[in-house]
N, CA, C and O atoms as a CHARMM CRD file, in Angstrom:
* protein
*
  368
    1    1 MET  N      9.09100  26.17000 -15.97000 PROA 1      0.00000
    2    1 MET  CA     8.27600  25.94300 -14.80600 PROA 1      0.00000
    3    1 MET  C      6.84700  25.67900 -15.25900 PROA 1      0.00000
    4    1 MET  O      6.30200  26.41000 -16.08600 PROA 1      0.00000
    5    2 THR  N      6.24500  24.62500 -14.70800 PROA 2      0.00000
    6    2 THR  CA     4.87000  24.31400 -15.06400 PROA 2      0.00000
    7    2 THR  C      3.94200  24.81600 -13.98300 PROA 2      0.00000
    8    2 THR  O      4.27700  24.82300 -12.79900 PROA 2      0.00000
    9    3 SER  N      2.78000  25.23300 -14.41300 PROA 3      0.00000
   10    3 SER  CA     1.80800  25.70200 -13.43900 PROA 3      0.00000
   11    3 SER  C      0.73900  24.62600 -13.24500 PROA 3      0.00000
   12    3 SER  O      0.44300  23.84700 -14.15100 PROA 3      0.00000
   13    4 VAL  N      0.18400  24.60700 -12.06500 PROA 4      0.00000
   14    4 VAL  CA    -0.85100  23.65300 -11.73200 PROA 4      0.00000
   15    4 VAL  C     -2.19500  24.34400 -11.89000 PROA 4      0.00000
   16    4 VAL  O     -2.45200  25.38200 -11.28000 PROA 4      0.00000
   17    5 THR  N     -3.04000  23.75800 -12.71100 PROA 5      0.00000
   18    5 THR  CA    -4.36200  24.33400 -12.90400 PROA 5      0.00000
   19    5 THR  C     -5.28900  23.84400 -11.79100 PROA 5      0.00000
   20    5 THR  O     -4.96700  22.90200 -11.06700 PROA 5      0.00000
   21    6 SER  N     -6.42300  24.48800 -11.67200 PROA 6      0.00000
   22    6 SER  CA    -7.37700  24.05000 -10.64800 PROA 6      0.00000
   23    6 SER  C     -7.90400  22.66000 -10.97200 PROA 6      0.00000
   24    6 SER  O     -8.22500  21.90300 -10.05700 PROA 6      0.00000
   25    7 ASP  N     -8.00200  22.29900 -12.26300 PROA 7      0.00000
   26    7 ASP  CA    -8.42000  20.94800 -12.63900 PROA 7      0.00000
   27    7 ASP  C     -7.39600  19.91600 -12.18400 PROA 7      0.00000
   28    7 ASP  O     -7.76200  18.86000 -11.66800 PROA 7      0.00000
   29    8 ASP  N     -6.09600  20.22400 -12.37900 PROA 8      0.00000
   30    8 ASP  CA    -5.03400  19.32400 -11.92000 PROA 8      0.00000
   31    8 ASP  C     -5.10800  19.15000 -10.40700 PROA 8      0.00000
   32    8 ASP  O     -5.02000  18.03400  -9.89500 PROA 8      0.00000
   33    9 PHE  N     -5.27000  20.25600  -9.70300 PROA 9      0.00000
   34    9 PHE  CA    -5.35200  20.21300  -8.25300 PROA 9      0.00000
   35    9 PHE  C     -6.53400  19.36200  -7.81800 PROA 9      0.00000
   36    9 PHE  O     -6.40300  18.52700  -6.92300 PROA 9      0.00000
   37   10 ASP  N     -7.68100  19.56700  -8.44100 PROA 10     0.00000
   38   10 ASP  CA    -8.88100  18.80700  -8.09500 PROA 10     0.00000
   39   10 ASP  C     -8.66900  17.30600  -8.32700 PROA 10     0.00000
   40   10 ASP  O     -9.09600  16.48400  -7.51600 PROA 10     0.00000
   41   11 GLN  N     -8.01700  16.95700  -9.42200 PROA 11     0.00000
   42   11 GLN  CA    -7.75900  15.54800  -9.72000 PROA 11     0.00000
   43   11 GLN  C     -6.82200  14.93400  -8.68700 PROA 11     0.00000
   44   11 GLN  O     -7.04700  13.81300  -8.23000 PROA 11     0.00000
   45   12 HSD  N     -5.76400  15.67200  -8.31500 PROA 12     0.00000
   46   12 HSD  CA    -4.81700  15.16800  -7.31800 PROA 12     0.00000
   47   12 HSD  C     -5.49400  15.02200  -5.95800 PROA 12     0.00000
   48   12 HSD  O     -5.25100  14.05100  -5.24200 PROA 12     0.00000
   49   13 LEU  N     -6.32600  15.96400  -5.60900 PROA 13     0.00000
   50   13 LEU  CA    -7.03900  15.92000  -4.34000 PROA 13     0.00000
   51   13 LEU  C     -7.99400  14.72700  -4.31000 PROA 13     0.00000
   52   13 LEU  O     -8.06500  14.01000  -3.31200 PROA 13     0.00000
   53   14 GLU  N     -8.71600  14.52000  -5.39100 PROA 14     0.00000
   54   14 GLU  CA    -9.64200  13.38600  -5.45800 PROA 14     0.00000
   55   14 GLU  C     -8.89800  12.05900  -5.32800 PROA 14     0.00000
   56   14 GLU  O     -9.34300  11.16400  -4.60900 PROA 14     0.00000
   57   15 LEU  N     -7.77200  11.93000  -6.02000 PROA 15     0.00000
   58   15 LEU  CA    -6.97600  10.71000  -5.93800 PROA 15     0.00000
   59   15 LEU  C     -6.48400  10.49100  -4.51400 PROA 15     0.00000
   60   15 LEU  O     -6.55200   9.37500  -3.99900 PROA 15     0.00000
   61   16 ALA  N     -5.99600  11.53500  -3.88400 PROA 16     0.00000
   62   16 ALA  CA    -5.49900  11.41600  -2.51300 PROA 16     0.00000
   63   16 ALA  C     -6.60900  10.98000  -1.55700 PROA 16     0.00000
   64   16 ALA  O     -6.38200  10.16300  -0.66400 PROA 16     0.00000
   65   17 MET  N     -7.78400  11.51800  -1.74600 PROA 17     0.00000
   66   17 MET  CA    -8.89800  11.17300  -0.85900 PROA 17     0.00000
   67   17 MET  C     -9.36000   9.73700  -1.05900 PROA 17     0.00000
   68   17 MET  O     -9.86300   9.11700  -0.12100 PROA 17     0.00000
   69   18 ARG  N     -9.19800   9.19500  -2.26300 PROA 18     0.00000
   70   18 ARG  CA    -9.57700   7.80600  -2.53100 PROA 18     0.00000
   71   18 ARG  C     -8.51800   6.82900  -2.03700 PROA 18     0.00000
   72   18 ARG  O     -8.85400   5.74000  -1.57200 PROA 18     0.00000
   73   19 THR  N     -7.24600   7.20100  -2.13200 PROA 19     0.00000
   74   19 THR  CA    -6.17900   6.25100  -1.83500 PROA 19     0.00000
   75   19 THR  C     -5.68200   6.31300  -0.39300 PROA 19     0.00000
   76   19 THR  O     -5.14000   5.32900   0.11000 PROA 19     0.00000
   77   20 ARG  N     -5.85300   7.42100   0.26500 PROA 20     0.00000
   78   20 ARG  CA    -5.31600   7.55200   1.62300 PROA 20     0.00000
   79   20 ARG  C     -5.85400   6.51700   2.60700 PROA 20     0.00000
   80   20 ARG  O     -5.07000   5.95500   3.37200 PROA 20     0.00000
   81   21 PRO  N     -7.16500   6.24200   2.62100 PROA 21     0.00000
   82   21 PRO  CA    -7.65800   5.26000   3.60800 PROA 21     0.00000
   83   21 PRO  C     -7.00300   3.88800   3.48100 PROA 21     0.00000
   84   21 PRO  O     -6.65300   3.28800   4.49600 PROA 21     0.00000
   85   22 VAL  N     -6.83000   3.38000   2.27400 PROA 22     0.00000
   86   22 VAL  CA    -6.23400   2.05300   2.11900 PROA 22     0.00000
   87   22 VAL  C     -4.74500   2.08700   2.48400 PROA 22     0.00000
   88   22 VAL  O     -4.22200   1.10100   3.00400 PROA 22     0.00000
   89   23 ILE  N     -4.06800   3.17700   2.22800 PROA 23     0.00000
   90   23 ILE  CA    -2.66200   3.29700   2.63900 PROA 23     0.00000
   91   23 ILE  C     -2.57700   3.30600   4.16000 PROA 23     0.00000
   92   23 ILE  O     -1.68800   2.67900   4.73600 PROA 23     0.00000
   93   24 GLU  N     -3.49200   4.00800   4.80800 PROA 24     0.00000
   94   24 GLU  CA    -3.51800   4.02300   6.27800 PROA 24     0.00000
   95   24 GLU  C     -3.79100   2.62300   6.83000 PROA 24     0.00000
   96   24 GLU  O     -3.18900   2.22300   7.82600 PROA 24     0.00000
   97   25 GLN  N     -4.69100   1.87900   6.19100 PROA 25     0.00000
   98   25 GLN  CA    -4.97600   0.51100   6.62800 PROA 25     0.00000
   99   25 GLN  C     -3.74000  -0.37100   6.48800 PROA 25     0.00000
  100   25 GLN  O     -3.42300  -1.14800   7.38900 PROA 25     0.00000
  101   26 ALA  N     -3.04000  -0.25200   5.35800 PROA 26     0.00000
  102   26 ALA  CA    -1.83400  -1.05100   5.13900 PROA 26     0.00000
  103   26 ALA  C     -0.75400  -0.68700   6.15400 PROA 26     0.00000
  104   26 ALA  O     -0.04000  -1.56200   6.64300 PROA 26     0.00000
  105   27 LYS  N     -0.63500   0.59100   6.46900 PROA 27     0.00000
  106   27 LYS  CA     0.31900   1.00500   7.50300 PROA 27     0.00000
  107   27 LYS  C     -0.03400   0.33600   8.83200 PROA 27     0.00000
  108   27 LYS  O      0.85000  -0.13200   9.55000 PROA 27     0.00000
  109   28 GLY  N     -1.31500   0.29400   9.15400 PROA 28     0.00000
  110   28 GLY  CA    -1.74800  -0.35100  10.39300 PROA 28     0.00000
  111   28 GLY  C     -1.42600  -1.82900  10.41500 PROA 28     0.00000
  112   28 GLY  O     -0.99900  -2.36700  11.43700 PROA 28     0.00000
  113   29 VAL  N     -1.63200  -2.48900   9.27700 PROA 29     0.00000
  114   29 VAL  CA    -1.31100  -3.91500   9.17000 PROA 29     0.00000
  115   29 VAL  C      0.17500  -4.13700   9.44200 PROA 29     0.00000
  116   29 VAL  O      0.54500  -4.97400  10.26600 PROA 29     0.00000
  117   30 LEU  N      1.01500  -3.38700   8.75000 PROA 30     0.00000
  118   30 LEU  CA     2.45900  -3.56300   8.92300 PROA 30     0.00000
  119   30 LEU  C      2.91700  -3.15600  10.31000 PROA 30     0.00000
  120   30 LEU  O      3.77400  -3.81600  10.89700 PROA 30     0.00000
  121   31 ALA  N      2.36100  -2.08200  10.84100 PROA 31     0.00000
  122   31 ALA  CA     2.73400  -1.64300  12.18600 PROA 31     0.00000
  123   31 ALA  C      2.40900  -2.74700  13.19500 PROA 31     0.00000
  124   31 ALA  O      3.19000  -3.01200  14.10900 PROA 31     0.00000
  125   32 GLY  N      1.26300  -3.37900  13.02500 PROA 32     0.00000
  126   32 GLY  CA     0.87800  -4.45100  13.93300 PROA 32     0.00000
  127   32 GLY  C      1.75600  -5.68100  13.80100 PROA 32     0.00000
  128   32 GLY  O      2.19400  -6.23900  14.80700 PROA 32     0.00000
  129   33 PHE  N      2.01900  -6.10900  12.58100 PROA 33     0.00000
  130   33 PHE  CA     2.83900  -7.29400  12.36700 PROA 33     0.00000
  131   33 PHE  C      4.29600  -7.06200  12.74000 PROA 33     0.00000
  132   33 PHE  O      4.96500  -7.97200  13.22900 PROA 33     0.00000
  133   34 ARG  N      4.78400  -5.86600  12.51600 PROA 34     0.00000
  134   34 ARG  CA     6.19600  -5.56000  12.76300 PROA 34     0.00000
  135   34 ARG  C      6.45500  -4.93000  14.13000 PROA 34     0.00000
  136   34 ARG  O      7.60600  -4.70800  14.50600 PROA 34     0.00000
  137   35 CYS  N      5.38200  -4.64300  14.87500 PROA 35     0.00000
  138   35 CYS  CA     5.52500  -3.89300  16.13100 PROA 35     0.00000
  139   35 CYS  C      6.30000  -2.60600  15.84200 PROA 35     0.00000
  140   35 CYS  O      7.24800  -2.25800  16.54500 PROA 35     0.00000
  141   36 ALA  N      5.87700  -1.92600  14.80900 PROA 36     0.00000
  142   36 ALA  CA     6.56100  -0.72500  14.32000 PROA 36     0.00000
  143   36 ALA  C      5.65700   0.48800  14.49200 PROA 36     0.00000
  144   36 ALA  O      4.46500   0.36300  14.76900 PROA 36     0.00000
  145   37 THR  N      6.24500   1.65200  14.32200 PROA 37     0.00000
  146   37 THR  CA     5.46600   2.88200  14.32900 PROA 37     0.00000
  147   37 THR  C      4.80000   3.03900  12.96100 PROA 37     0.00000
  148   37 THR  O      5.22200   2.41300  11.98800 PROA 37     0.00000
  149   38 PRO  N      3.76800   3.86900  12.88700 PROA 38     0.00000
  150   38 PRO  CA     3.16500   4.12300  11.57100 PROA 38     0.00000
  151   38 PRO  C      4.16500   4.69300  10.56900 PROA 38     0.00000
  152   38 PRO  O      4.09100   4.39400   9.37700 PROA 38     0.00000
  153   39 GLU  N      5.08700   5.50200  11.04300 PROA 39     0.00000
  154   39 GLU  CA     6.10300   6.07600  10.15000 PROA 39     0.00000
  155   39 GLU  C      7.02100   4.99000   9.60400 PROA 39     0.00000
  156   39 GLU  O      7.36700   5.00500   8.42300 PROA 39     0.00000
  157   40 GLN  N      7.41400   4.05000  10.45300 PROA 40     0.00000
  158   40 GLN  CA     8.26600   2.94400  10.00100 PROA 40     0.00000
  159   40 GLN  C      7.51200   2.06500   9.00200 PROA 40     0.00000
  160   40 GLN  O      8.08200   1.61900   8.00600 PROA 40     0.00000
  161   41 ALA  N      6.24500   1.82200   9.27100 PROA 41     0.00000
  162   41 ALA  CA     5.42900   1.01300   8.35800 PROA 41     0.00000
  163   41 ALA  C      5.29800   1.70700   7.00500 PROA 41     0.00000
  164   41 ALA  O      5.39400   1.05900   5.96300 PROA 41     0.00000
  165   42 PHE  N      5.07900   3.02000   7.01700 PROA 42     0.00000
  166   42 PHE  CA     4.97300   3.76600   5.76200 PROA 42     0.00000
  167   42 PHE  C      6.28200   3.70700   4.98700 PROA 42     0.00000
  168   42 PHE  O      6.28100   3.52200   3.77000 PROA 42     0.00000
  169   43 THR  N      7.39200   3.86400   5.69100 PROA 43     0.00000
  170   43 THR  CA     8.70500   3.77800   5.04500 PROA 43     0.00000
  171   43 THR  C      8.89000   2.41500   4.38000 PROA 43     0.00000
  172   43 THR  O      9.42700   2.32800   3.27600 PROA 43     0.00000
  173   44 GLU  N      8.44900   1.36100   5.04600 PROA 44     0.00000
  174   44 GLU  CA     8.56300   0.01700   4.47800 PROA 44     0.00000
  175   44 GLU  C      7.67000  -0.13500   3.24500 PROA 44     0.00000
  176   44 GLU  O      8.08900  -0.71700   2.24400 PROA 44     0.00000
  177   45 LEU  N      6.45600   0.37800   3.31300 PROA 45     0.00000
  178   45 LEU  CA     5.57900   0.34000   2.14100 PROA 45     0.00000
  179   45 LEU  C      6.19500   1.07300   0.96000 PROA 45     0.00000
  180   45 LEU  O      6.17300   0.57400  -0.16500 PROA 45     0.00000
  181   46 VAL  N      6.73900   2.24200   1.21000 PROA 46     0.00000
  182   46 VAL  CA     7.36600   3.02800   0.14200 PROA 46     0.00000
  183   46 VAL  C      8.56200   2.27500  -0.43800 PROA 46     0.00000
  184   46 VAL  O      8.73600   2.23200  -1.65500 PROA 46     0.00000
  185   47 ARG  N      9.38100   1.68300   0.42600 PROA 47     0.00000
  186   47 ARG  CA    10.55000   0.93700  -0.04300 PROA 47     0.00000
  187   47 ARG  C     10.13800  -0.20300  -0.96800 PROA 47     0.00000
  188   47 ARG  O     10.72300  -0.37900  -2.03700 PROA 47     0.00000
  189   48 VAL  N      9.14100  -0.97100  -0.56300 PROA 48     0.00000
  190   48 VAL  CA     8.69100  -2.10300  -1.38000 PROA 48     0.00000
  191   48 VAL  C      8.06800  -1.60100  -2.67900 PROA 48     0.00000
  192   48 VAL  O      8.29500  -2.17800  -3.74300 PROA 48     0.00000
  193   49 SER  N      7.29300  -0.53900  -2.59600 PROA 49     0.00000
  194   49 SER  CA     6.69400   0.05400  -3.79000 PROA 49     0.00000
  195   49 SER  C      7.76100   0.46100  -4.79900 PROA 49     0.00000
  196   49 SER  O      7.63400   0.20100  -5.99500 PROA 49     0.00000
  197   50 GLN  N      8.80100   1.09600  -4.30600 PROA 50     0.00000
  198   50 GLN  CA     9.86900   1.55400  -5.20000 PROA 50     0.00000
  199   50 GLN  C     10.73300   0.39500  -5.69100 PROA 50     0.00000
  200   50 GLN  O     11.16100   0.38900  -6.84600 PROA 50     0.00000
  201   51 THR  N     10.99000  -0.57500  -4.83200 PROA 51     0.00000
  202   51 THR  CA    11.80800  -1.72600  -5.21600 PROA 51     0.00000
  203   51 THR  C     11.18300  -2.48200  -6.38400 PROA 51     0.00000
  204   51 THR  O     11.87900  -2.89300  -7.31200 PROA 51     0.00000
  205   52 TYR  N      9.87100  -2.66000  -6.33000 PROA 52     0.00000
  206   52 TYR  CA     9.17900  -3.43100  -7.35400 PROA 52     0.00000
  207   52 TYR  C      8.49600  -2.55200  -8.40600 PROA 52     0.00000
  208   52 TYR  O      7.82700  -3.05400  -9.30900 PROA 52     0.00000
  209   53 ASN  N      8.67400  -1.24500  -8.27500 PROA 53     0.00000
  210   53 ASN  CA     8.12200  -0.28400  -9.23200 PROA 53     0.00000
  211   53 ASN  C      6.60800  -0.45700  -9.40900 PROA 53     0.00000
  212   53 ASN  O      6.09800  -0.57200 -10.52300 PROA 53     0.00000
  213   54 VAL  N      5.91500  -0.47100  -8.26600 PROA 54     0.00000
  214   54 VAL  CA     4.45400  -0.53300  -8.28000 PROA 54     0.00000
  215   54 VAL  C      3.91100   0.67100  -7.52100 PROA 54     0.00000
  216   54 VAL  O      4.56800   1.19800  -6.62400 PROA 54     0.00000
  217   55 LYS  N      2.73000   1.09200  -7.88000 PROA 55     0.00000
  218   55 LYS  CA     2.13200   2.24400  -7.21500 PROA 55     0.00000
  219   55 LYS  C      1.83200   1.89200  -5.75800 PROA 55     0.00000
  220   55 LYS  O      1.36100   0.79900  -5.44400 PROA 55     0.00000
  221   56 LEU  N      2.11800   2.84500  -4.89000 PROA 56     0.00000
  222   56 LEU  CA     1.94500   2.64400  -3.46300 PROA 56     0.00000
  223   56 LEU  C      0.50800   2.25800  -3.12200 PROA 56     0.00000
  224   56 LEU  O      0.28700   1.33100  -2.34200 PROA 56     0.00000
  225   57 ASN  N     -0.45900   2.94800  -3.69000 PROA 57     0.00000
  226   57 ASN  CA    -1.84900   2.64900  -3.34900 PROA 57     0.00000
  227   57 ASN  C     -2.25900   1.25600  -3.82800 PROA 57     0.00000
  228   57 ASN  O     -3.07500   0.60500  -3.17600 PROA 57     0.00000
  229   58 MET  N     -1.71800   0.78900  -4.94200 PROA 58     0.00000
  230   58 MET  CA    -2.04400  -0.55200  -5.43100 PROA 58     0.00000
  231   58 MET  C     -1.44100  -1.61700  -4.51600 PROA 58     0.00000
  232   58 MET  O     -2.08600  -2.62200  -4.21900 PROA 58     0.00000
  233   59 LEU  N     -0.20600  -1.39600  -4.07300 PROA 59     0.00000
  234   59 LEU  CA     0.43900  -2.31300  -3.14300 PROA 59     0.00000
  235   59 LEU  C     -0.32500  -2.34800  -1.82300 PROA 59     0.00000
  236   59 LEU  O     -0.57400  -3.42000  -1.27100 PROA 59     0.00000
  237   60 ALA  N     -0.69200  -1.17700  -1.32400 PROA 60     0.00000
  238   60 ALA  CA    -1.42700  -1.09600  -0.06500 PROA 60     0.00000
  239   60 ALA  C     -2.76300  -1.82400  -0.16300 PROA 60     0.00000
  240   60 ALA  O     -3.13000  -2.57600   0.74000 PROA 60     0.00000
  241   61 GLU  N     -3.48700  -1.60300  -1.25200 PROA 61     0.00000
  242   61 GLU  CA    -4.78200  -2.26200  -1.44100 PROA 61     0.00000
  243   61 GLU  C     -4.62900  -3.77700  -1.49700 PROA 61     0.00000
  244   61 GLU  O     -5.42300  -4.50700  -0.90400 PROA 61     0.00000
  245   62 ALA  N     -3.61700  -4.24700  -2.20400 PROA 62     0.00000
  246   62 ALA  CA    -3.38200  -5.69200  -2.30000 PROA 62     0.00000
  247   62 ALA  C     -3.00600  -6.26800  -0.93300 PROA 62     0.00000
  248   62 ALA  O     -3.46400  -7.35600  -0.58100 PROA 62     0.00000
  249   63 LEU  N     -2.19100  -5.56800  -0.16700 PROA 63     0.00000
  250   63 LEU  CA    -1.79800  -6.04600   1.15700 PROA 63     0.00000
  251   63 LEU  C     -3.01800  -6.18200   2.06200 PROA 63     0.00000
  252   63 LEU  O     -3.18600  -7.19900   2.73600 PROA 63     0.00000
  253   64 VAL  N     -3.86000  -5.16800   2.07500 PROA 64     0.00000
  254   64 VAL  CA    -5.06700  -5.20500   2.89500 PROA 64     0.00000
  255   64 VAL  C     -5.98400  -6.34100   2.44100 PROA 64     0.00000
  256   64 VAL  O     -6.58300  -7.01800   3.27600 PROA 64     0.00000
  257   65 THR  N     -6.09800  -6.55300   1.14900 PROA 65     0.00000
  258   65 THR  CA    -6.92900  -7.62400   0.60900 PROA 65     0.00000
  259   65 THR  C     -6.40400  -8.98500   1.03200 PROA 65     0.00000
  260   65 THR  O     -7.17100  -9.84000   1.47400 PROA 65     0.00000
  261   66 VAL  N     -5.10500  -9.18700   0.89800 PROA 66     0.00000
  262   66 VAL  CA    -4.49700 -10.47800   1.24000 PROA 66     0.00000
  263   66 VAL  C     -4.61100 -10.74500   2.74100 PROA 66     0.00000
  264   66 VAL  O     -4.93900 -11.86100   3.14500 PROA 66     0.00000
  265   67 VAL  N     -4.35000  -9.75000   3.55600 PROA 67     0.00000
  266   67 VAL  CA    -4.44000  -9.92300   5.00400 PROA 67     0.00000
  267   67 VAL  C     -5.88000 -10.23700   5.41400 PROA 67     0.00000
  268   67 VAL  O     -6.12000 -10.93700   6.39800 PROA 67     0.00000
  269   68 GLY  N     -6.81700  -9.71500   4.65400 PROA 68     0.00000
  270   68 GLY  CA    -8.21700 -10.01000   4.91800 PROA 68     0.00000
  271   68 GLY  C     -8.62800 -11.41900   4.52500 PROA 68     0.00000
  272   68 GLY  O     -9.79200 -11.79200   4.67200 PROA 68     0.00000
  273   69 GLY  N     -7.67600 -12.20600   4.02600 PROA 69     0.00000
  274   69 GLY  CA    -7.95000 -13.59900   3.68600 PROA 69     0.00000
  275   69 GLY  C     -8.40500 -13.81700   2.26100 PROA 69     0.00000
  276   69 GLY  O     -8.86200 -14.90500   1.91000 PROA 69     0.00000
  277   70 HSD  N     -8.28300 -12.79700   1.44400 PROA 70     0.00000
  278   70 HSD  CA    -8.71500 -12.90500   0.05200 PROA 70     0.00000
  279   70 HSD  C     -7.49200 -12.94500  -0.85400 PROA 70     0.00000
  280   70 HSD  O     -6.48000 -12.30400  -0.57200 PROA 70     0.00000
  281   71 ARG  N     -7.58900 -13.68300  -1.92000 PROA 71     0.00000
  282   71 ARG  CA    -6.48100 -13.78200  -2.87000 PROA 71     0.00000
  283   71 ARG  C     -6.86700 -13.23400  -4.23800 PROA 71     0.00000
  284   71 ARG  O     -6.20200 -13.53500  -5.22900 PROA 71     0.00000
  285   72 GLU  N     -7.93900 -12.42700  -4.31200 PROA 72     0.00000
  286   72 GLU  CA    -8.33500 -11.92200  -5.62500 PROA 72     0.00000
  287   72 GLU  C     -7.54700 -10.69600  -6.05100 PROA 72     0.00000
  288   72 GLU  O     -7.85200 -10.09700  -7.08200 PROA 72     0.00000
  289   73 ALA  N     -6.55000 -10.31700  -5.28500 PROA 73     0.00000
  290   73 ALA  CA    -5.68600  -9.21200  -5.67600 PROA 73     0.00000
  291   73 ALA  C     -4.85400  -9.62300  -6.89100 PROA 73     0.00000
  292   73 ALA  O     -4.75100 -10.80700  -7.21100 PROA 73     0.00000
  293   74 ASP  N     -4.27600  -8.65400  -7.54800 PROA 74     0.00000
  294   74 ASP  CA    -3.42100  -8.89500  -8.70500 PROA 74     0.00000
  295   74 ASP  C     -2.35900  -9.95100  -8.34500 PROA 74     0.00000
  296   74 ASP  O     -1.65800  -9.79600  -7.34500 PROA 74     0.00000
  297   75 PRO  N     -2.23400 -11.01100  -9.14200 PROA 75     0.00000
  298   75 PRO  CA    -1.28700 -12.08300  -8.81500 PROA 75     0.00000
  299   75 PRO  C      0.15900 -11.59700  -8.66900 PROA 75     0.00000
  300   75 PRO  O      0.90300 -12.10800  -7.83200 PROA 75     0.00000
  301   76 GLY  N      0.55200 -10.62200  -9.47100 PROA 76     0.00000
  302   76 GLY  CA     1.90400 -10.07900  -9.34500 PROA 76     0.00000
  303   76 GLY  C      2.11300  -9.38800  -8.00800 PROA 76     0.00000
  304   76 GLY  O      3.17900  -9.49900  -7.40200 PROA 76     0.00000
  305   77 LEU  N      1.09000  -8.67200  -7.54900 PROA 77     0.00000
  306   77 LEU  CA     1.17200  -8.00900  -6.24800 PROA 77     0.00000
  307   77 LEU  C      1.13500  -9.02200  -5.11200 PROA 77     0.00000
  308   77 LEU  O      1.82200  -8.85100  -4.10400 PROA 77     0.00000
  309   78 VAL  N      0.33800 -10.07100  -5.26600 PROA 78     0.00000
  310   78 VAL  CA     0.30800 -11.12900  -4.25000 PROA 78     0.00000
  311   78 VAL  C      1.68600 -11.76000  -4.12400 PROA 78     0.00000
  312   78 VAL  O      2.13700 -12.05900  -3.01800 PROA 78     0.00000
  313   79 GLU  N      2.35100 -11.96200  -5.24500 PROA 79     0.00000
  314   79 GLU  CA     3.70600 -12.53900  -5.22100 PROA 79     0.00000
  315   79 GLU  C      4.67800 -11.61600  -4.48200 PROA 79     0.00000
  316   79 GLU  O      5.49600 -12.08200  -3.69000 PROA 79     0.00000
  317   80 ILE  N      4.59000 -10.32500  -4.73800 PROA 80     0.00000
  318   80 ILE  CA     5.43700  -9.35800  -4.03700 PROA 80     0.00000
  319   80 ILE  C      5.15800  -9.41100  -2.53900 PROA 80     0.00000
  320   80 ILE  O      6.08600  -9.42300  -1.73000 PROA 80     0.00000
  321   81 ILE  N      3.89100  -9.44200  -2.17400 PROA 81     0.00000
  322   81 ILE  CA     3.50800  -9.48200  -0.76400 PROA 81     0.00000
  323   81 ILE  C      4.03500 -10.75000  -0.11100 PROA 81     0.00000
  324   81 ILE  O      4.55300 -10.70500   1.00500 PROA 81     0.00000
  325   82 ASP  N      3.90900 -11.87700  -0.79500 PROA 82     0.00000
  326   82 ASP  CA     4.44200 -13.13600  -0.26500 PROA 82     0.00000
  327   82 ASP  C      5.95900 -13.06500  -0.08400 PROA 82     0.00000
  328   82 ASP  O      6.48800 -13.54900   0.91700 PROA 82     0.00000
  329   83 GLN  N      6.65400 -12.46700  -1.04400 PROA 83     0.00000
  330   83 GLN  CA     8.11200 -12.35600  -0.95200 PROA 83     0.00000
  331   83 GLN  C      8.53400 -11.45000   0.19300 PROA 83     0.00000
  332   83 GLN  O      9.48200 -11.76000   0.91500 PROA 83     0.00000
  333   84 GLU  N      7.84700 -10.34800   0.36000 PROA 84     0.00000
  334   84 GLU  CA     8.24400  -9.36200   1.36200 PROA 84     0.00000
  335   84 GLU  C      7.71000  -9.66200   2.75300 PROA 84     0.00000
  336   84 GLU  O      8.41700  -9.47800   3.74300 PROA 84     0.00000
  337   85 TRP  N      6.46600 -10.12500   2.83500 PROA 85     0.00000
  338   85 TRP  CA     5.81900 -10.24700   4.13700 PROA 85     0.00000
  339   85 TRP  C      5.17500 -11.61700   4.35600 PROA 85     0.00000
  340   85 TRP  O      4.44100 -11.80100   5.32700 PROA 85     0.00000
  341   86 GLY  N      5.43300 -12.56400   3.48500 PROA 86     0.00000
  342   86 GLY  CA     4.76600 -13.86400   3.57800 PROA 86     0.00000
  343   86 GLY  C      4.90600 -14.55700   4.91100 PROA 86     0.00000
  344   86 GLY  O      3.97400 -15.21600   5.37200 PROA 86     0.00000
  345   87 GLY  N      6.05700 -14.41500   5.53400 PROA 87     0.00000
  346   87 GLY  CA     6.26600 -15.05500   6.83800 PROA 87     0.00000
  347   87 GLY  C      5.47200 -14.40300   7.95100 PROA 87     0.00000
  348   87 GLY  O      5.28000 -15.00900   9.00500 PROA 87     0.00000
  349   88 LEU  N      5.00800 -13.18300   7.74100 PROA 88     0.00000
  350   88 LEU  CA     4.26300 -12.48300   8.76700 PROA 88     0.00000
  351   88 LEU  C      2.76400 -12.67000   8.65300 PROA 88     0.00000
  352   88 LEU  O      2.04200 -12.54700   9.64200 PROA 88     0.00000
  353   89 LEU  N      2.29500 -12.96700   7.45400 PROA 89     0.00000
  354   89 LEU  CA     0.87100 -12.96400   7.18900 PROA 89     0.00000
  355   89 LEU  C      0.20300 -14.25200   7.63200 PROA 89     0.00000
  356   89 LEU  O      0.78500 -15.33100   7.52300 PROA 89     0.00000
  357   90 PRO  N     -1.02200 -14.13700   8.13200 PROA 90     0.00000
  358   90 PRO  CA    -1.76700 -15.34000   8.50400 PROA 90     0.00000
  359   90 PRO  C     -2.12100 -16.15000   7.25800 PROA 90     0.00000
  360   90 PRO  O     -2.36800 -15.58300   6.19400 PROA 90     0.00000
  361   91 ARG  N     -2.14300 -17.43000   7.38700 PROA 91     0.00000
  362   91 ARG  CA    -2.52000 -18.30700   6.27100 PROA 91     0.00000
  363   91 ARG  C     -3.95200 -18.76100   6.48300 PROA 91     0.00000
  364   91 ARG  O     -4.24200 -19.56000   7.37400 PROA 91     0.00000
  365   92 CYS  N     -4.84000 -18.24100   5.65400 PROA 92     0.00000
  366   92 CYS  CA    -6.26500 -18.58400   5.77800 PROA 92     0.00000
  367   92 CYS  C     -6.62000 -19.65700   4.77500 PROA 92     0.00000
  368   92 CYS  O     -7.77200 -20.08800   4.71400 PROA 92     0.00000
C-alpha cells in the first residue's frame, strides 16, 4: 500500500484546479452540439480520451481551441477532434 504525502496531494490539487475549467468548457461545447447532459458530454470526452490514449485535459483544451476557430492545437489532437466531432464543429 502506498501512502500519499502532502506534497503529492498538493500537486494533484494544483493540477485539478488548472485542468478543471477547460474540461468544463469542453463538456459545455459537447453538451451544446449534442443536445446532451453534462454527464453525457463528460462520458463522451472520457471515451475519446481513452480510445486514442490521450490525456483528458489535453483533449478538452484542443477541443475548446478548435471550436474557438483556432487551429494552433496539437495537429494529432486536431485530427482526433475532426474524426470524432468534425461534422458537428463550425468551419471558420
